[in-house]
N, C-alpha and C positions, 0 to 999 in steps of 0.2 A: 430471796432471789439471789442471783449471782451473775457474773459476766457471761456465762453460757446462755443466759436468757434473753440476750439482746442481739438480734440479727442485724448484720450490716448490709447484706445483699440477698436477694431472693435466690432460691435454688435454681440452678441453670436448667434443670430438666426434671421430669417426674421421678427419676431414680436418684436424683442428686439431693444434697442437703444445703440448708442455708449457710451462708458464710458469716460467721460471727463478726460483729463490729470491731471487737478488739483484735481479731485476727487480720481483718482488712487493714486496720490501723498499723499493725506491725508489718504487713506487706509493704505499705507505702513508706514507712520509716526505713525499711531495708533498702528500698529503691533510693530514697533520699541519701542514705549513707553512701551508695555507689556514686551518686551524682555530685555530691558536695565536695568530694576530695580535692579536685583541681582548683577550687576557688580560694584556697590559701587561708581559710579561717584558722585561728588558733584552736586547740582542742576543746577548751571549755565552751567557747562560743559555738563551735561546730556541733558539739553534742546538744547544746541548748536549742539550736535551730532545728536539729533533727527531732528532738523531743517534741517541740512545738508542732512540727509536721506530723508526728505520730498521733498527736491529739486533734488533728484536723477534723475528724468525724466524731468527736466526743458527743455531739448532739444526737447521734443515732442511738445512744443509750438513753432512750426517752420513750414514754408511753405513746406519744403522738406519732413518732416515726415507726414504731413497731405496728401500730394500728394501720398506718398507711401502707406498710409493706405487706401485712398479712390480710387486712380486711379492706384495703383500697379506700380508706377513709381519709379525705384531704386533710392536710396539716394547716393550721392557722399560722404556724411559724415553720420556715424551712429548717432542715436539720442543721445547716451551717449557721443559721441565726441562733439556734439553740446552743451551738458550740461556743459562740462568743459569750452568751449568758452564763454557761457553765464554767468557762475559764475564769470569768470575773467572780463568780460565786465561790469557786474552789481555789481562788488565788492564795488564801493562807497556806494551803499545802504546797502550791507551786512556789510561792515566795520563799518558803523555808528552804527549798531546794535550789531554785534558780537565782535567788537574791536579786540584786540590781534595783534600779529605781522603779517605783510603782507605775509612773507614767510610761516608762520604757516597756514594762511588761504588758500593760493594757494596749499599747500601740501595736505590739507584735501579736497579741491575742487576736485583735481585730484583723490583722493582716492574714494570719493563717486561717481564720474562719472564712475570709473572703476568697477562698481558693476556687470558687465556681465562677470566676470572672468578674465579680462585683463585690464591693464591701457591703456589709449590712448597714442599712439606714435606720434601723430600729433605735429608739432612744433607750440605751442601756445605762446611761449615766457613766460612771467611771469608778476606779478603785477607791478614790478618795471622796466619793459622793457622801454627802451628809444628809441626814433626815430620811424621809420615806423614799424608797426606791421608785424610779419611773414606772409607769403602768406597763410599758412594753417588757421591762425586766421581770416584773412580777408575773405577767401572763406567760412569759417564756418559761419560767420555772414551773408554773402550773402545767404547761405542756410537757415538761420533762417528767413530772409526776413521780412515780415510784422509782424512776431511774436515777434519782439524785445520789443515793448512797452508793449504787454500783458505779456511777460515774466517778465518785470520789475514790472508790477502790481502784478504778482503772488508772486515775491520775497517780495515786501512790505507787501502784505497781510499775507504771511506766517510768516514773522518776527513778525507781530502783534499777531500771535497765540502763539508765544514762547517769551513772554516779558522778561524772566530772562536769556535768552541764552547769553553766554559770553565765549570767548576764552582767556580772560585775565589770565595771570599767567602760561600759558603753556611754558614748556621748549622745547628746540630743541629735546632732547632725547625723551621726552614724545610725541611730535608731530610725530616724526619718528615712534615710536611704534604704535601710533594710526593710522598712514597711512597704516600700514599692517593689523590692526584689523578692521578698518571701512569698507572696501570693502566687507569683508565676512559678517559682521553684516548687511550691507545694502542688500546683496544678499538674506539672509535668510528672512529679512523683506519683500523684494520684492516678493519672491516666495510665502510666506504665504499671503501677501497682494493682490495677484492676484487670490485668491480663489473666483471665480465668483459665487459660490453657496451661499456664505455668504456675500461677499462684492459686492453687485449688483449695477449696475448703476441706479440712480433714473430716473423716467419718467419725472420729472420736474427738475428745476435747483435751488436747495436750496442754501442759503447763505453758505459760507464756514464754519462758526462756527456751523451752524445747521447740515451740512453734517458731520462735524468732530465728533460731539456728537454721531451720529448713527454709524459712522465708528469705534469709540472706543468700542462700545458694540459688534459689529460684530467681531472686532479684538480679543477680549478676547476669544470668542467662537472658532475662527479660530486657535489661538495659542494653546488652549487646545486640539483641535481636531488633530493638528499636533503632539502632544506629547511633546510640549515645555513649558507647564505651569510650572512655578518654584515651587518647594516644599522646605521645610526646612529639614535639617538633623535631625534625631531622636537620642536622647541620650539614647539608649537602648543597652543591651548586644547582640552582634551579634552572638556569639557562646556559646553553652551550655556546651561544654567540658572544662576540666581543661586546662588552658593555659600552653603551653610549654615555655621554657625559653625566646626565641626570641619574642614570642607573648606577654609574660608578660612585656618585656622591651618596646615593642611598645605601650603598654597601659600606660606606666609610663614616658617615656622620655619627658623632657620639650620641648615644641614647641618654635621656634624662632618667632620673629616679621616679618611680611611681607612675601614675597615669600620664600619658604623653600624647601630644598633638603635633603632627607634622603637616606642613602645607607645601605641596609640590607645584611649582608654577613653571610651565614650559610650553613651547609652541605645540600646535597640533601635529601629531605624527612623530613626536620626539621620544616615544616609548615610555610615557608616564605610567601606564598600567604595569608594565614589567618592573619599572622602578619602584612602584608602590608594593608589589609582591616581594621584591628583594628586601625592602625595609620592613615589611610586615613579618617576613620570616625571622629577621633578626629580633624583632619585638617579641615574637612567640618564643624564641629561644631564651629571651631575657625574662620570661614569665609574665609578660604584659597582656596575655590573652591565651586562649586555647582553641581559637578558631578565627575565621574571618567572615565578615559580611560585606559584600561589594554592592553598594547602592548606586543605581543609575537613574537618570531623569525620566526615562520612558521605557515602555515594555520592549520596544524595538532595540534600544541600546542594551537593555538587560539581556535579551536573547543573544545579541552579538557578543557581549561579555561572557555569557555562560559558555558559548562555543569556545572562546579563547581560554577561559579558566579551566575547562575540562581537560585541556591538554597539559596543564601544569600542576594544579593543586593536588593531584594524587600523590605527588612526591613530597608533600609538606610534612607528613606524619609517619610514625614508625608502624602504623597499621593502616589498613585500607581506609581512605578518606571518604566521608559521606559528603555529598554535594547535592544541593537542591536549587531549584529555580522558584522564586517567590514573586508572583504577580497574578493578576486575575485570569490570564490566559496561558499559564505555564503548561497546562496539559496539552496545548496545541503545538508546543515546541518539539520539533522532530528530534533535536539533540537531547532534550530532557527525556523524551519517551525512549530513546535508545538506551539510556542509562537505566531507566525503570524496567526495561524488559529483562534485565538480569542476565543470566548466563555467565560463563567463566570470564573473569576479568583479572588482569594482572595486578600485582601488588601495588604498582605505581599508577593504577587507573582508579579514578573516583567511582563511587557507587552510591546508591540511595536505597534506603529501606522502604518497604511499603508503608510502614508506620509514619515515617517522616513525610512521605508524599501525599498523605491523606488530606492535608489542609495547608493553606498558606501560613497559618499561625505556627504550625509545627516546623515549617521550612526554616524558620529562624533558629532552630535548635541544632541543625546539622553542623558538622565541622566547618564547612564552607557553604555559605548561602550567597546566591546572586539574585538580585531582585530590584524592583523599583524603590526609589527613596521613600515612596508612600508607605511601603510595608514597615519601614523603620519609623517614620513619622507617626504612625498609629500608636506607637509606644508612649507618646506624650499627649495624646488626645483622650478625652473621657469616654472611651468606648469599651465595650465588653472585651475582656481578656487583654486589655492594654498592658497589665502587669506581666502577663505571659510573654508578650513581645519584648518588654523591657528585660525580663530575665534572659530570654534567648540571646539578646544582643549584649548583655552585660559581660559575657565571657569572650566576646569577639573583639578583634581589631576591626573597627568600623572604617571602611574605605569608601569615601563618597567621591564619585567621579563626576566630572563636568559641574563642579560646585558653583561655577559662575552662573549656571542656569537657575540657581536657587536664590538669586538676589532679589526677586520680586518680594515686596514687603511681607505678605502673608506667609509664604513658604519659607522665607528667610528667617522670620521669627520662630517658626517651628524648628528649623534646623538648629538655631541657637539653643532652644530649649532641649532638643535631643542631645546636643553635645554636653550641656550642663548636667542632664540626668545621667548620661553615660559616664561622665567623669566622676560624679558622686558615687557611682557603683564600682569605681576603680577601672573603668574602661578607657582604652586608648583609641586614637583615630588618626587617619591619614586623609587629607583632602587634596584632590587633584583638580587642576584648573589650567586653562590657557589664558583666560582673560578676566581674572578677578580684580576688581577695583581695590585699591589699597585700603580704603575706609572699611570695606566689608572684611578684608583680611584682618584688619586690626580688631574688629569686633569678635571674630572667631578665635583669634589667638588669645584674646583677653580671658576667654572662658577657661583656658588652661593656664592662666597666669603669665601669658607671654605678651610681647609687644614687638613691633617692628615698623619703622617708617622708611625702610630702605627701598628706593625705587629700582634697585637692580633687578634685572630680568635676563635670563631665567634665575630662579632662586629656590632653594630648599630651606625652609624656615622651621625650626623646632621650637615650640613655645617654651620660653624659659631656658632655652639652650642655644645651640649654634645656628647661625644663618650662613649657608654656603652660597656664595655668588661667584661671579667670574669663572663660571664653568668653562672648561676648554671646549672649543668648537669641534663639531664632527669633521673628520677629514674626508669623508665620502663626498660624492657629487651632490651639490645643492642646487636649488632652483634660483637662488638669489632673490633680489627684491622683486615684488610684484607691482607692475605699473598699474596705475588707475586711469581709466578712461571713462568719461561721462557720456551717457546716452540720454537723449532728451525725450524720445518717443518709443513706444513699443515696436513700431515698424523698423526702427533702427536696430533694435535687438534682433529682430527676425533677419535683417540683412547680414549682420555680423555672423550669426549662426549659420545661415545659408552659405555664406562665402567660405567659412573655414571648414564646415562639414564637407563641402565640395572638394576641399584640398586634403581630405582624409583625417581631419582632427576629430577627436572625441570631445563633444561639446555638451554643456549643461546650462540651463537657465533656471535659477532658483528664484521662485516667486513667493510673495508673502501670503497669498490667499489662494485657496483651492479654485475658486471661480476664475481667478486670473490665470492660473496654471492651465485650466481647461481651455480658456480663450487663446492662450499662447500656442497650444498644440494645434488648435484649429487653424490659426494663422500660418503656422509652419507647414502644415499639411496642404494648405491651399497653395503654398509655394513649391510643393512637390517634395518636401522634406518629411521623411517617415519618422517623425519624432515620437518618442516614447513618453509616457506620463506616469508619475508616481506621486501619490498624496495620501492623506489619511482618510479620504472618503471612498475608498474601495472596500468591498467586502473582503474579509480577511483572507479568504482563499485566493482571490485575485491579487491582493496586495503581496502575499507571499510568492505567488507565481511571478509577478512583475519584479519583485526584489531579486529573485533568483536569476531572472533574465538580465537585469541590470548588472548584478555582480559578475555574471559570466562574461559580459561585454566590457564593463568599465571598472571591475574590481581589481584588486592587487594583481591577481593572476589572469586578468581578463584577456579573452581572445576575440578577434573580429571587431576591434574597437574603431577601426577606420570609418569615419563618417557617421559614427553613432551619435545621436542627439537625444538628450533627456531633458524633460521639463519636470520640475518637482517643487515641493514646498520645504518647510523647515525639517521634514523628516530626513533630508539629505545632509543636514548640518553635522550630525554626530552619530547616527545609527548605523550607517553603512561605510565600509572602508572603500571609498571610490577615488578614482584618479582621472582627471580630465585635462585636456590640453587647452581648452578654451572655456571661459566661464562668463556668463552674464548673470547679474543679480539685481533684483529690485533693491532700492535703497532700504537698508535696515540699520538698526543701531550698531555702533562700531564693534561691539563684542560679537554680534551675530555675523557681521561681514568678515571678521577675522576667522571665525569658525568656518564659514563657507569657503574662504580662500584657502583653507587647509586642504580642500579637495582638489585644488588646482596644482598641477605638476607635483603630485604627492610622492610617488615612489620613484625617486630619481635614480636609485641604484638599478632598478629594473628598466627604467626608461630615461636614460640620460638625455640631456638637452639636444644632442646631435641627432637622436632618433625620433624626435618629435617634429610634426609638420609645421609647428609654429616657432618663430624665432625666439620668443621670450614669453614668460607668463604675464598675462594681462587680465585684470579684473575689470570688466565693463559694468558700470553701475548705472542702472536706469533711474534717473533722478532729475528733478527740476533744478534750476540754478539757485543756489542758496543766497545769492546776492539779489535775487528778485522775489521778495516776499511781500505780496500785497495784502494777504489776509490769512486767517488760520487754516484755510483750505489750500495752502501752498502745495501740498503733495497731490491733491486730487486730480489735477489736470494731467498728471503723468501716470499715476497709479490709480487703479479703480478701488476694488475692495481692499487691496493691500495697503492702502493709505490709512486704514483704521486700525491696523494690527498693533502698531507700536506707538508710544508717546511721540507726538510730533516734535517736541523740543529735542529729544534724543536724536531723532531723524535729521533735523536741521543741523545740529552740532556735528553729527557724523559727516554730512555732506560738506559742511564748511571746512572742517579739519582735513578731511581726506582729499578733497579736491585741491586744497592749497598745498598739502604735502606732496601729492602726486604719486606716492609710493606706499606700500606696506612692506617694511623690511623686518623680517623675522630672523632671530628673536629680538635683536637689539632694539628695534623701534616700536615694539608692541606696547610697552608700558606707557610711553608718552601718548600714543593714540588712545588707549583705554582711558587714561586719566583725563584727557582733554574732553571726553564726552561723558564718562560715567563717574569721574572723580569729584571730590568736594570742591575743587578749584575750577570746575568747568566754567567756561565763559558765558556771558549773557546771550540771550536769544533776541531776535528782533522784536520790537514792541508788538507787532501783530500776533506774535505767538505767546506773549506773556500770559494771557488769560488761560490759554490751553495748558501751559506749564503749571500754573497755580492749581488748576483743576486736577491735573494728574498728580501733583504732590498731595493734594487733599485726599484723593482716592487712595494713595499709598499710605497715608497716615491712618485712614479709616481701616484699611486692610490690616495694618499692623495692630490696630486696636482690636479688630475682630479676632485676630490670632491670639492676642493676650487674653481675651475672654474665653476662647476655646481650649487653650492649652491647660492641662491639669496643673493645679496649684502644688508644685513640688514641695514647697515648705510646709504645707498643711499635712503631709503624710497621706497614706493610702486611704484610711477610713474617711477622712473629711474631703480629700481631693479626688478620690477615685469614683468612677461612675460606671454605668453599663449601657450607654446610649447606642443607638444605631449609628453605624459608620457614616451613613448618608447625611445624618444631621451634623456631623462634625467632619467636613471634608478636609483632606490633606492639601487641597489646592482650591483657590478661588477661580472663578471663571464662569462663563455662561453654561447653564445646564444643558446636558446632552440627552438625546433620546436614541436608544438602540433600535434600529430596524432590522428585522430578520427577513431576509429575502427568500422568496420561494418561486419555483417554476410550476406551471400547471401541466400535469401529466394525466393520462387517461385514468390512472389509479388514484388521482387526487393531487394535492399539493406536495411537492418534493423540495428538499432543500436546494438552494441555489448551487451549493457545492456538493451536489448529490453523489458524485463519484468519490468523495473523500472518506467514505465509510462511516464509522460510528461518530466521528467528529464533524459530520456534514453540517448540522445545524449551527454549532458555534462558529464554524468557518464561513457561514453565510451572513454573519452579522456585520453591520456598518453603522456608524454613529454620525449624527449631525446635530446642529444646534436646535434645542427644543423650541426656541422662539420662532425659528423659520419653519419648522415642521408643523407647529401648532396652527400656523396660518394656512395650512393646506388641508384639503379634504382627504386625509389618509384613508385607506381601506377600512371599512367597518369591521370591528373585531368580532361582532356577533354573527357574521356570515357563516353558514354551515361548513363551508370548505375550510375556513380558518379555525373554527371551533374544533374541527376534527383533529387539528394539529395541537392546538393550545390547551385542550382540556386536561392534559397531563402536566402542564406547566405548574410550578408552584405559584401561589397567589401573588407573591412579590414580583415574579417575572411577568405575569399577565398585566400587572399594574404599570410596569416600567418599560416593557418591550412591546414592539408593534410588529406583527407579522404582515408582510407586504408581498403579495403575488406580483410578479413582474411579467407584463405582457410580452408577446413575441417582439414587438417593436420597442421594448424597453420601458413603456409607460407603467408607472405605479399609480398615479392619480394626476389630476390636472395640476400642472406646475412642478411635477417631479417625475424623473425617469432614472433608469439605471442602465448603463452599458458597460460591458467588459473592458472596453478600451478607454473609457472616460470616467467611470465610476458614477457616483451619485450626482445628478445634475439638476439644479434648480432652474426653473424657467419662469419667465414673467407671465403672470396671469392676466395682464392687461390686454 
């Protein structure tokens, strides 16, 4: 037999021929050569890694794989499991060429064999195994059968194609880091190398060097077509405007050698995003990455950031920049769809290939990705293709915005693991925050070998490098200190909003809970105030419509804002660039209140104080008196469901500190306010709240322990630490389980999507989520009803199990206790 006897892929059609395993392996190695250049490996290690990638499908040279391909006989061992067995069996030949430590070789063998999204869990023993080989190993070689000698010949031939390959000099730590990186790298090379339009099987059987030469030409075209051709960062001015203080600091701060972490702390609206992009460009020029990933806390903030990034990032590189949006509803983003439509685009405009847009996993491979932090956190959880996400991020400057929102114990532990893994791969990061507690900042800086106990604010801190404080103040018009006024009852909030709306002010009431927001709008409308409502329990089509209306009235360039009144929930804290004259907020922890206050008198250059109908910025806080705490339900007499949203100890400390201070003065006074509530030296709470605080601390410790169990064991390496579990089993965030309802309208032709006029995206735009526990208590529509089955029969099984199709009656009723209205969203009603 010979290498021409082992097919790697079936014939594409009746007139086509099979693609030989060795030819496909050379296709993938040619792609790997194109992809690996910018990663900065020295030549011997670079050739060694590409050689290992070339051998990724060695297990296809086996009797069992050929029978499966030609006779459809199931395999007892997957071909990639056979690859690991063969690499171990043929190690003597590879060791003579690659050299290095045996443990390092077997670790990387397992990594490259695990390129289908998971490492093998077969018991293969190891290179220094003594005695009788494990049963899995022996059975694997039986499955290889007559392919063993040809597999050996393939290894020898491939070694000859990479004469300088060597693993000499690798440390244990470097090997472990590479074991997490290599599977993802191999996956990408395999995906692109399987492009049969460009990498076609030859009709004859050329010698391997001759085939390799043609594969290299095709690989360059395939890599460029996928949107992964590397460009160089351009040393040009990104922004034409005069730089603000933090932005100027980011243009000047000295960079450190090697992987670098910078923390940007400044008030809301200070231009931190632009500051981060200026610093990131300098880091790209210094070789600290070859792209960016901007991670945001929510899909709404990611969509807003994508819109902003699309205007700038196209100028970062000397070729057209690829830009993707990475989250579960990216396909519903109008801005992303506009890029995907293609058409002529200028050289400074970002684009996106069809290949990159096919999945959220691939989105992390673009030059610039924008997405939720969850997409990055999946790279440290034991889920399928975790290593692919890690590889995608490894070449990026990771920019995490609103990092203060990631302080909750579970997601905070994930973020720390993400930064550790990123640094181990040579990655650099920039963290943006307005309200980060110093203790959390210290933990994050320590991951990159840095430390800072400076209370100065604003601050730009480079781990192990310079800390820039004392930034000059903006000379433009400012809003000054925000006065705090306490309101004791919701009806007082209604009176404040009614009064100022009548005087032409743009007003907002930020509530902690959706039910409370709905109740507030009802109260305002009963007073004759045409209040608008925005929260997370609207169908996506309605939410997008309302967001557009709100931005048109109260956005940066908003028109017709006089007398506009909005009631919303936490979605207003960071996702939309809004500017109000008057603000009421339910009591929330200090960090959240500071974020909310950032939407008060925001765009002073456009709307200076003299043009506003209110003499000064005031934050009206709906809260009970912190001096009157009778029991743990201190908040419940003032707030309804919103009293349960945040830890009561944080709420009390916020009220106590804020009402005594009487002001929020930004930026100079923010650090003291944050530390007084969220810092390690926060004061004691009243005795009536002690038990609640201890309970909350216990839950936090349990959540951090949960995270420790879920996060992959980085020190164990890919084979022992990697898994291929379902994402749902390993959530990126803890919280109450949600159920997705898909809303429908009854028409004469049957059930139609709630957003029926939205075209092909009508059904996704008709989805709304709510807490599973609340929905399970209701008699939701029976999914076996014929009219529902007519829609859901084509859904995948997982969707039928997790989603619930809900017809909405003319009067809004879904079932007893639940209704939906365009103006109010999903409404829970008492069944009593």
